[in-house]
C-alpha positions in Angstrom: 0.0 0.0 0.2 1.2 3.4 -0.6 0.1 7.2 0.6 0.6 9.8 -2.0 0.5 13.2 -1.1 -0.2 15.8 -4.0 0.3 19.4 -3.9 -1.6 21.2 -6.6 -2.6 24.7 -7.3 -6.3 26.2 -5.8 -7.3 26.5 -9.9 -6.4 22.6 -10.9 -8.3 21.1 -7.8 -11.9 20.6 -9.5 -10.2 18.8 -12.7 -8.0 16.7 -11.0 -10.3 15.6 -8.1 -12.9 14.8 -10.9 -10.2 12.9 -12.8 -8.9 11.0 -9.7 -12.9 10.0 -8.9 -13.5 8.7 -12.7 -10.9 6.2 -12.2 -11.6 5.0 -8.9 -9.4 6.8 -6.6 -10.6 8.5 -3.5 -8.7 11.7 -2.0 -9.0 13.7 1.4 -8.4 17.4 0.4 -7.1 19.9 2.6 -6.7 23.6 2.0 -2.5 24.7 2.3 -0.6 27.4 1.4 3.4 27.5 0.5 5.5 28.6 -2.6 7.6 31.7 -3.4 4.6 34.1 -3.2 2.6 32.6 -0.6 0.3 31.2 -3.3 -3.1 28.9 -2.7 -2.6 25.4 -3.2 -4.6 22.1 -2.0 -2.9 19.0 -0.7 -4.4 15.4 -1.4 -4.1 12.7 0.3 -4.3 9.5 -1.8 -4.4 5.6 -0.6 -3.6 3.4 -3.0 -2.3 -0.3 -4.1 1.1 -0.8 -5.1 0.6 -1.7 -8.4 -1.7 1.5 -9.3 0.8 4.0 -8.4 1.9 4.2 -12.1 -2.0 5.1 -13.0 -2.1 7.6 -10.3 0.9 9.7 -11.4 -0.4 9.8 -14.8 -3.3 11.4 -13.7 -1.5 14.3 -11.8 0.7 16.0 -14.2 1.9 19.1 -13.1 1.6 18.5 -9.5 4.2 17.8 -6.9 4.1 14.2 -5.4 5.4 12.6 -2.5 4.7 8.5 -2.9 5.2 6.7 0.8 5.2 3.4 2.0 2.3 2.4 4.1 3.5 -0.1 6.8 -0.1 -0.7 7.9 -3.8 0.5 7.3 -7.3 -0.1 9.4 -10.4 1.1 8.1 -12.1 1.9 12.1 
């Protein structure tokens, strides 16, 4: 299992969330600020199976993405 932390510009949120949903990915959306001019950004947190990381990355062109290993996942 992998956890992707995706940082995108606010102007791209709707399009990216739509692409993710259509392709069967779920995301948690967090408002964030950063960068040189402190522009509005959105951070998405996406959990996915190892085999789907490539597909996820193809949908996220133009984003900054960190992919982390998840040692354990539980839905409580």
